[in-house]
N, C-alpha and C positions, 0 to 999 in steps of 0.2 A: 353801523344798524343801532345805532340809539332812539330811544326813544324821548323826546320832548313834552314836558308835563307843561311848560308854560303859555299862557294866551297870547297875541301877539301883540305889541304897545305900538302905539301912532307914534312916528317922526316928534321930536321936541329937542327943544335947544337945551344943551347940557349945562346943569348947574354948575355953580364956581364949585370950589373945591370943597370948602367951609360947609355949605349944604348940601354935598353930596356925602362928605362924613359924615354930616347928622342922619342922611338917609339912612345909610347903610347901618348904622347901629342903630335906628328904629326898625331896619327890618330883621336886625340877627335878633332884638328883643322879642320882638310879635313872632318869629318863627323858632324861636326855643322852648317853648312846649311841643309844637310839633315835629320835632326832632328828636325830643325825649320820647315821644308816643312812637315813632318808628324806630329807635334804640329797642323799646319795649317789645314792640313787633316781630324785630327779627331775629332777639333772645328766646321768646316764644315760637318762632318756627324753627330755631336750631333746637328746639328740644323735641318738637313733634317729629323733627328730622332722626333725632337720633331714638328716641323713646317706641316710636311708629314708624315710621318707614324703614329703618334699617333692616328690623329684624320682619315686616312685612316684604320686604324687597328681596331680603337670604331667601325667606321660604318662597317666595312667586319664583324664583330663579331655579331649585327645586322643584318646582311643581312644571315649572313649563317644563323643564331637562326628561322629568318623568312621562309627558305629554309626549313629546317628542320621541322619543323614545319608544313611546305604545303605536303613536302614527306610523313609524319606520319601522318595524319590526313587525305588527300584526297589520296595519293598514294598506303596506306599501307605499307611504306617503313619497320616496325620493323618486320613486318610479314611473309618478301620477303624469299627466298630462299638465295640469297646473301647476304641478311644486318646477318640472323641467321648465316650462316656459318663465317661469316668475324667476327661478335659476340663471335661465339664461339671459333675463333681462337686467338684472342684478352685476352679473357678471361684464355683461358689455357697458354700464355704464363706470363701473370699477377699474376697468382698462382706460376708458375718454380720463376718468378724474385721476387718475394715476398721469397721462400725458397730457390734457389740456387744462386743466384744473382752473388756471386764470383765466381762459377763456370763457368761462362758464360762469364764474363768478357775480357776474352783472343779473345772469339770471337766476343764481339764487338772493342775493337782496334783493332784488324785484321781488320773491316770493314771501321772503321774509319782511319787509315792509308791507307789503298786501294782507299778510296773515295777521299784523300789528291794526292796520286799518279796520278789518272786516272785525275782527275782536272787540277791541274800542268802538265800534257802532252798536255791535249789542248787548255793548256796555252802561250804550244811553251816550259815550263820548261825542264829542263833536271834531272834527278833524280841520283843522285852520291850514293847515301845508304838509307835503311831506315832498320828499327827494330817494332817486336811487340815480347811484351812479358806480363808476369802476370802484371810486376807492369808498364804498360805503352807501348808509344811505341812513334816513332819520323820517319820524314822523310829529309833526306838532300837533299835541291834542290838549283836552285840559281836564284830562283824567288817566291815571295810571293804578295798576292793580295785577295782582300776581297773574290773574288770567291773561291781559292784555300783554304783558311784561314776556310772559314764557310761553305765548302760544306759537309761537314760531319754530320754537326748539320742539314741542310735540304735535303739531299738525303738519302732515306730508300735503304741501301746496295741490303743488303737482298731480297728484295719486287721489288726492278729492276730485281736480278737478278730472279725472280721467274716468273715476268711479262714474262720477255725475254723469260724464258722456256717455259713458255706455250703458249707465241706467236709463237713461232718458229713448236711447237709441232703442234698449231690451224691449220697452212699450211695442214696439210697430215692428219689430224682426223677430228671428228666433236667433239666437248667437248659437246652438246648439249644431245647426245645420255649416252645409258650406257655401258660400256667396261667389260668384264669381267677379274679376274683375277684368274687364276688355281694354287692352291698351292696342289698339291699331287691329290686327290680324290674332294676337296673343291673346287668349283668356288665362288669365291666371287663378287657380283654386283658393279661397282665401276664407280662415275660421277666425272667425269677430273673438271669438272667446281665447282661441288661443294670444290674438294678437294683446287681447286688452290683459289676461295673466302677463304677460311679457312688458306693456306698458308699466303695470303697478311694479312688477319688479325692479325697473328701471327706473320711473321716479320715484319710488321708495326708498333704492339707494342711495339715489340724489342727494334724498333728504337726510337721510340718516349719516352718509360721508362727511355735505358740508358742514350738519349740525355741530359734529365730532370736532371737526377742524377748526372752527369757529369757537367753540368751548375751550379748548386747549389756548385762546387770548385771552385777556381780561375783558368780559362783557358787561357792558353798565347792565344790562337786564338781568345779571346774576348775580350781580353786587347788589341791586336795590333790592332785592327778596333773600340774600345771604345764600353764598355760593354753595354752602353745605346744604343748603336745605333745595336750591334751584336743582343741584346736580342729582338728588336723589329721587326728585318729581320728576325731572325729565328721563330718567333712567326706566322710572317703574313704568311712567305711560308709554315711554317706545318699546317697555318689554312687553306690556299687553296688548299694543299693537301689533308688533309680531305672533303672540297669542289670537289675535282675532284673524292674522292670516292664515294660522296654523290650522285653526277650525273653518276656514272655508274650505280649505285645501284638504281636507282629509276629511271621509266619510262616515269615520267612524269615530269622531271626535265630537262632544258637545258640548258648550257651556257648564253642564250638568259634571261634566269630567274634570272641569277647573275647579269647581268645589270640592270635588271627592278629595283630588288629589292634594289640595291644601289643607281641608281635613283632617284625610290622612297624615300629614305630615305635622300638623299642629297636635293632632293627639299624640304620635310619637314622640315630636320633642317634648312634651308639657309632659306626658306620661312616664319616659325617659329619666327628663328631670324630676320629676317625684319620686319615681323610684329611688334615682340617685342617692337624692336628699335625704329619704324615707331611711336607707340601707346606711348613711355614714351618720346621721342622728342615731340609732337604736346602736351601733357598733360605740360609737363615744359615750351614747349611756350606759353600754354594757360596761366598758372599761370605766368608765366613772365610778360605778357600783362596786366593781372589782377593786378600786383603788378604794374607795371608803371604805370596806371590809377589810382589806389590810391595816389601814392604817388606824382601825379600830380594836381590828387583835394586837397590832403594836404596841397599841397604848394602853392594853387589858395587861400585857406581856409582863411590858416594863414596869408599870405600878405592881407587881407583884414580886418583883423583886427586892430584898432587904437591903 
């Protein structure tokens, strides 16, 4: 699942060895400033990961846990129809993933490369060629950036398709009502809302399981953007995707609750840190003053001895 960024080249005769060596040296010299620029960008991304994404991610995890407990205890989240259908779909996929993972690998590769293509087109890139196979895939384009490289790891391709299909169908029918499907003389009642939540759970678990599996191997997409920065960015975006599902499934949660939980955590952490530092400084200052007083009296007592 590589992302190529070199344009197509026309077939031509191979130059002799001397000309090839000279051309290689010219290319290396010409690309040296670009390499230095990329190294500088990677260092900046690593610092952003350490100083911004790590603390923000830790606070986001605690905020999510607080919201989940609130929705489970007060809102009956785990017993709601939406959550049950979602968890059922996720459980079915995890069972399939454990037994038939190689069979579905090409399905994930297709979603991965299609997400590369769509994100590249959204960024104004030109797609020259692409390939999907059991052994992996690649996209040949003339542009690459963080969005294009990491979008397959944060966008659940098939979940988006499910939501689009049911969203468009919802304009013409009411999903809260039961509909009947006739199979010959058999009439089967179907609730489209339950099916949608089931498919969302199944496709999202598909996305998350394969994302974790491929990230365990060395991926060029992650190396290109810095592995530390990429892993934290992917984890954060997927965490907030889970928060979106949590808010959608719980009638008692809203986006304002995310801000409130995050604000309370920031206040608690920084307030605790402020009072802790103030306590340490005050005690150190008091001990220092006491030591200075002892030294002053000791010096005065020593001077009085004949």
